[in-house]
C-alpha positions, -999 to +999 in steps of 0.1 A: -475-425-437-492-459-438-472-487-424-461-516-447-483-540-427-513-519-432-507-515-469-501-552-473-532-560-453-552-539-477-536-558-506-545-591-490-580-581-485-582-573-522-567-607-530-592-624-508-619-608-527-603-620-560-599-654-545-635-655-534-644-655-571-618-683-577-591-665-596-565-636-592-574-610-618-557-579-604-521-574-611-494-569-600-502-597-576-484-595-542-482-620-514-464-613-481-479-640-459-488-615-433-524-623-424-519-652-401-499-684-396-523-702-419-519-704-457-534-673-474-567-679-493-562-700-524-527-712-515-520-749-512-490-760-492-474-795-492-443-796-470-443-758-467-456-740-436-464-704-426-437-694-401-431-663-380-394-671-377-371-648-396-395-633-421-383-606-444-413-585-437-431-592-405-450-610-393-447-643-414-431-660-443-433-692-463-410-719-448-397-754-458-376-776-436-355-805-451-352-820-485-361-856-479-393-851-500-407-827-525-422-797-509-446-776-529-464-743-525-491-734-551-506-699-555-543-693-561-555-695-597-542-667-619-564-652-647-540-644-675-565-645-703-560-608-712-526-604-695-490-609-704-470-619-674-437-601-674-418-605-642-417-624-610-398-611-579-395-628-546-370-630-517-353-662-505-333-671-474-315-704-466-297-717-436-262-730-442-273-766-445-299-756-472-275-738-495-276-766-521-313-771-521-329-770-556-357-745-557-379-747-588-404-720-600-430-728-626-465-722-638-489-752-641-526-759-645-546-782-623-546-810-648-508-808-652-514-807-690-496-774-691-464-766-673-440-737-679-407-738-660-396-702-652-364-707-632-346-730-608-321-720-581-296-746-569-277-724-544-276-691-527-247-666-525-249-660-487-265-682-461-286-665-434-297-635-455-325-628-479-316-624-515-337-610-543-348-635-570-360-618-601-374-639-630-383-627-664-414-646-677-421-655-713-455-640-708-468-647-743-468-684-735-492-678-706-516-655-723-551-670-727-549-692-696-574-685-668-565-712-643-528-713-640-509-715-607-475-703-596-456-731-581-426-730-558-410-765-552-381-777-531-370-809-549-360-840-530-324-852-532-302-877-515-284-853-491-311-856-465-304-822-451-326-806-424-318-770-435-345-743-438-355-724-469-378-694-466-397-674-492-413-640-487-426-609-505-437-624-538-447-600-566-460-611-600-462-583-626-480-583-659-477-560-689-506-536-691-519-515-720-516-483-698-496-483-666-476-452-655-461-458-621-443-437-595-410-456-590-394-434-563-399-402-544-370-382-530-374-350-508-344-327-501-331-331-466-319-304-442-350-282-450-361-255-425-395-239-421-383-210-443-373-232-472-392-244-503-390-282-503-380-298-536-396-332-542-383-353-570-407-380-584-395-407-608-422-418-633-420-449-655-444-460-682-447-498-677-475-501-702-475-513-738-486-480-752-476-444-748-493-426-719-512-393-722-500-363-701-505-371-665-511-349-634-486-353-605-495-340-571-480-338-536-503-340-507-499-346-470-505-382-461-536-370-442-550-357-476-553-322-461-549-305-494-527-303-525-493-288-517-479-288-552-488-302-586-475-303-622-485-318-655-460-345-667-457-350-705-465-381-725-442-411-719-434-438-745-435-475-734-407-483-709-396-447-707-389-428-675-391-392-664-379-373-633-404-346-622-395-320-596-422-302-576-418-272-553-436-276-520-441-243-500-423-241-467-437-264-440-438-260-403-410-275-382-415-312-374-420-345-392-442-345-423-455-374-444-459-364-481-478-386-506-470-382-543-498-393-566-501-396-604-534-395-623-535-410-658-567-415-678-572-452-683-544-464-660-549-501-654-527-504-622-537-479-595-515-498-570-484-481-582-499-446-587-488-433-553-458-433-530-451-416-497-420-402-481-412-389-447-397-354-444-381-338-413-384-300-413-361-281-389-361-246-374-343-220-395-311-203-383-319-175-358-353-189-350-340-186-315-311-164-307-287-161-278-295-125-265-274-122-233-247-141-215-234-139-180-202-158-181-184-142-151-209-137-123-196-121-091-228-117-070-233-140-041-251-172-052-254-160-088-249-188-114-238-185-150-268-180-172-278-176-209-308-156-222-326-168-253-350-147-275-375-156-301-372-128-327-394-144-353-431-147-361-435-184-351-437-202-318-408-225-312-408-258-293-376-261-274-379-298-267-347-316-279-327-283-281-292-285-268-266-259-256-228-265-258-197-245-252-165-246-272-162-283-265-182-312-280-204-318-249-240-308-253-266-301-226-302-309-233-324-280-225-356-300-220-372-332-233-407-318-226-427-297-249-416-261-240-427-234-263-412-199-267-437-175-282-427-147-307-409-118-290-405-137-257-374-143-236-363-174-217-334-179-193-312-211-190-291-217-159-278-246-139-294-232-108-331-226-100-320-197-077-315-173-106-348-155-100-337-147-064-306-129-076-324-106-100-358-096-088-382-095-104-377-119-133-409-123-153-398-150-177-394-188-174-361-202-162-350-236-177-327-255-153-302-274-174-267-288-169-252-263-193-214-264-196-193-240-175-184-209-195-148-196-196-142-162-180-104-160-187-101-175-222-124-173-252-154-197-253-186-203-272-223-208-268-238-230-294-276-236-296-289-266-317-324-279-323-336-314-319-322-325-353-287-312-344-290-282-367-271-251-354-297-224-347-274-198-333-238-196-320-217-170-302-179-169-299-170-144-271-139-131-255-137-123-217-124-089-226-158-080-239-170-070-204-157-068-168-165-094-142-201-092-130-213-075-162-232-094-188-227-091-225-258-081-244-267-085-280-271-053-299-292-066-328-304-101-334-303-094-372-265-090-371-242-120-372-238-133-337-201-141-342-192-105-348-177-087-318-196-055-327-228-074-322-221-076-284-216-049-258-214-048-220-247-042-203-252-005-195-281-012-171-277-001-135-281-037-125-251-046-147-274-071-166-309-074-179-320-110-175-356-114-188-357-077-198-350-057-229-313-054-234-299-020-225-279-018-257-305-033-280-309-018-314-344-004-319-364-002-351-366+036-348-338+052-328-323+086-336-294+094-314-271+124-307-236+113-316-218+145-305-216+183-306-188+205-317-188+243-309-169+270-328-169+305-314-164+335-337-156+370-324-166+396-349-179+424-328-211+406-317-202+370-309-218+342-328-215+305-322-217+277-347-230+245-331-224+214-352-246+185-339-240+151-353-271+129-356-269+092-360-296+068-371-289+040-346-321+021-355-329-006-381-353+016-401-347+048-420-356+081-402-377+108-418-386+143-407-360+145-379-348+176-362-323+188-336-333+214-310-308+236-290-315+251-256-291+272-234-296+275-197-292+313-197-310+316-164-285+293-147-312+273-128-303+240-144-337+236-161-349+239-197-375+266-203-393+276-235-377+310-233-343+294-234-348+279-268-320+289-292-327+273-326-336+241-344-328+225-377-346+197-396-335+169-420-357+151-445-343+116-440-314+095-427-308+059-437-301+032-410-266+034-395-259+067-413-248+100-397-252+137-406-237+169-392-262+198-388-248+233-383-268+258-362-258+294-356-265+311-323-263+348-329-255+375-303-244+350-277-243+368-243-208+367-227-201+339-202-204+302-199-237+285-207-248+249-202-265+239-234-285+209-245-290+195-279-319+171-284-325+148-314-362+144-321-382+122-344-418+109-340-419+074-327-384+073-313-381+041-292-351+051-270-349+085-254-317+078-234-294+086-263-313+116-277-295+143-257-261+158-257-248+183-231-221+209-239-209+243-229-208+275-249-183+300-237-185+336-251-160+364-245-168+393-222-164+429-235-131+444-223-137+465-192-167+447-179-145+434-150-118+458-138-086+455-118-096+478-090-070+474-063-035+459-062-015+447-031+018+441-048+041+448-018+024+433+013+039+433+047+062+405+055+044+371+059+013+385+043-004+376+010-004+394-023-038+401-036-057+417-064-092+432-062-116+429-092-147+450-097-178+442-117-189+474-133-212+456-158-249+448-156-246+410-155-233+384-130-200+368-141-187+333-132-149+338-127-142+301-127-115+295-152-105+331-155-069+340-149-046+368-137-010+370-146+020+393-143+040+409-170+059+384-192+096+384-189+119+389-219+121+351-222+083+347-221+081+336-185+049+345-167+032+337-134-004+329-143-030+320-118-064+304-126-094+310-105-115+281-093-137+274-063-172+268-050-180+305-050-169+323-082-200+343-091-193+380-092-225+401-092-228+436-107-212+462-085-195+435-065-158+429-056-137+398-059-104+393-041-078+370-057-053+361-030-023+338-030-032+322+004-058+323+032-038+346+055-059+373+038-087+363+062-065+370+092-057+405+080-092+415+069-117+396+090-147+410+071-137+390+040-146+358+059-182+370+062-198+357+030-229+377+039-209+409+035-210+403-002-173+403-011-161+373-031-128+358-022-109+334-044-079+317-028-056+302-054-031+286-029+001+297-044+029+296-018+051+316-040+025+344-043+011+360-074+045+369-088+041+407-086+073+428-085+075+454-057+088+481-080+061+477-106+046+450-128+015+443-147-018+426-139-034+409-169-070+396-165-083+371-190-116+353-193-124+317-203-118+325-240-083+339-233-096+374-241-079+402-222-106+419-202-084+443-183-046+449-182-028+473-159+009+481-161+016+498-128+046+513-110+055+519-074+059+556-085+021+558-087+019+561-049+012+596-036+044+616-031+052+622+005+029+594+017+059+577+034+062+539+037+043+521+009+049+485+019+016+471+031-003+498+012-022+490-020-027+510-051-064+516-056-083+528-086-097+562-082-113+565-116-130+538-137-139+562-166-104+564-180-078+540-191-065+520-162-029+524-175-032+562-169-015+571-136-043+596-129-066+566-125-047+553-095-037+565-060-023+552-028-049+537-005-053+563+023-058+557+060-039+536+086-051+503+071-036+512+038-062+492+017-099+484+013-102+449-001-138+439-008-151+475-002-155+507-023-121+524-027-118+553-003-103+577-029-126+566-057-139+595-079-172+591-096-177+610-129-205+635-127-224+639-159-241+671-149-244+698-176-223+726-157-192+737-175-169+737-145-173+723-109-149+715-081-155+692-052-148+690-024-143+727-019-125+733+003-103+702+004-076+691+028-047+671+012-033+659+046-031+622+037-059+611+061-079+596+034-107+622+037-111+649+011-075+646+000-081+652-037-099+680-054-120+668-084-124+693-111-154+683-134-161+700-167-183+695-198-180+707-234-205+709-262-180+703-291-174+667-302-137+669-295-116+696-277-081+702-263-081+711-226-055+731-207-060+736-169-038+757-145-038+764-107-029+800-097-022+814-062-036+846-049-007+865-064-016+853-099+014+830-101+009+796-119+018+769-094+005+738-110-004+726-146-031+700-141-038+693-178-021+704-210-031+691-244-058+667-230-081+656-258-116+650-246-153+653-254-185+656-234-180+654-197-147+647-180-127+654-149-092+662-137-078+662-102-054+683-080-036+668-050-027+701-034+009+701-047+028+723-071+047+712-102+077+703-081+057+679-060+057+702-029+026+707-008+011+741-011+002+762+019-034+768+030-052+795+012-073+804-018-063+793-053-078+799-088-084+770-113-083+782-149-097+758-176-094+765-213-108+743-241-108+748-279-117+726-308-090+717-335-105+742-360-104+770-334-141+778-340-151+771-304-134+783-273-142+779-236-125+798-208-137+792-172-123+802-138-133+790-103-119+796-068-109+767-045-098+767-008-070+745+005-071+739+042-051+718+066 
């Protein structure tokens, strides 16, 4: 914007040119007495001087001291031949002793033959201040004169005062045929670089005729181009019009705008333009607070604040301030300091911040920022140089623990909302000068959780429900979830461990969706699974994955109760032996064994846990109440021997009754895998003392609740934990109809060949079997089987005793086996000799 001095200087230069031709012909005529301390060209002063003391507009004014004589100031000659003078405006100032001076204003020609008194002023309302004097001129009486002068006269009186009267800023206006003027320009305040600026221009037709439509423009004062323009309608004489123009957003800073009106034939270009100064500020969130460390705990760590420029424009931080919840403000910097788009900057009271967090690749402004509260709520308020609030944060100390910064999730969310802030999740507990660990990305598909539902319908299937969440700002398209299961147990994901995937078309920002995926024919056991959310261009991979376990039931009978020590010697441990007769390794962690529930529902249930719980095919696992087991059976301590021992540390034992109980084995899904209801009567008759002797399973091909599947552990040790059972009988699937082994056999209780195993096979799908033992005299001494329903291959046993439980003497015996189908259409009758020896 041009200064008033420069504009007036230009006006005076024009007047000098007019005066050089002898007369003032351009109106309005202005005189500010600003060229020098000499009278302006064409002015004649008698008793008046040009003074630099107390002018209204610097540097000078017209001054008269005392009233002891007439003091006169005459203007240059005025050419009013084709003009109608309309108004005279000037400003007057008097000292207190000059209040009663008479000031006369008139027009006169050089010959004094014509004189027109305009006004006289005998006093002033207030001494020591300039007042505006506005005189209406009967212009018609002056029209036609070419050599009139404007005369200011201080008339002599008898008071003989030495007071001072000053006159400044004289304007003589004339009526013109066509004169549309800009009377005022107003621009809206508080504008930011994102706002359209509304500029109001007041037009007035001061001419004697209606004006044609006029073009109104807004330019920068440097005339760098038209910012806005409009066409104003015709104005009648003395009419006014307010025109509003919309100026596009301007960069932050001070702007000088010039409004200009263009009217064809306008006779007074001096009032065709007017300038205004406009201060444009930064918009809200041009700079945002992105991280705050209000409670540092590291040695020498100061409090600090991180700023971020999220917008497209570079921001000059000079003049910016930071304050807390109080009114005190700390200046960030008085020097030009720019923060480019996307960049970060740290503010701290100490220059040592970069030494606490290394490396820090951004600038650190050292400023006397106020101390931030760490026990009561506080605020961080950022203002620009005009005092406009750019960003503000109200935080509560509960938002994070001491030593952990709070990070902004999304600069687009309101900073005063608690959900906009989260504690840093970075391993350094803060991210000064780096991307926030919780920052919301443009494209970010996350895994919000996984729910697993297991169905047992013959072949187990699992429904895996994965919840995907669009945590980013933008919508997600063509996303998918992929499921892997670590079936190999090596902790790694392999292509062959892929289970299934499912896709979605789209997901809006902040929305979630549940995706159900079915895994058919899940193998039994526990599997560590991984669900991965995938979308092209995902900017944060750390939240794409969810880990979960799938637990599927084992088939009943895969793991068998194989040996039971329910009545140990005094001071020794109860234990149960399990046998894996399946084809896969089984993790027994989380499995349980329990006894028979009481009538009131009470039950001793023991869960298996430990560092070694994998039971391989064909392997044995010992579940013991305490570690005294290792003192009794030293080979169990040798892990290389292959037996798995699980110590459950139950001082009260496994809860097994000495006269009989039950052992119930359940897997992780609570499915019963094996259940044995045993009795102490299952021990061999005549074996003597049974305390300290286990029941061992002799047959795994029949129901374990059948007494024929169990026998007393033979030998002096009375058990075989972690080893194959001594009296175990393996089913022979050979095609022979009848076979006995061993033959001969010796039922003497030494654990060697004590049982005769009688194997047979039938062709019919289902038969009823009857088997008898005869002595050499043809007498039936023992019924081994009677009404046994079976098919295919099977076996029965003889322990060398008769039906009364008495041991038979040595000798030869005959085994007779008869089998027939229910329809009686097929019949088998086989006999075979067997020798009993002692």
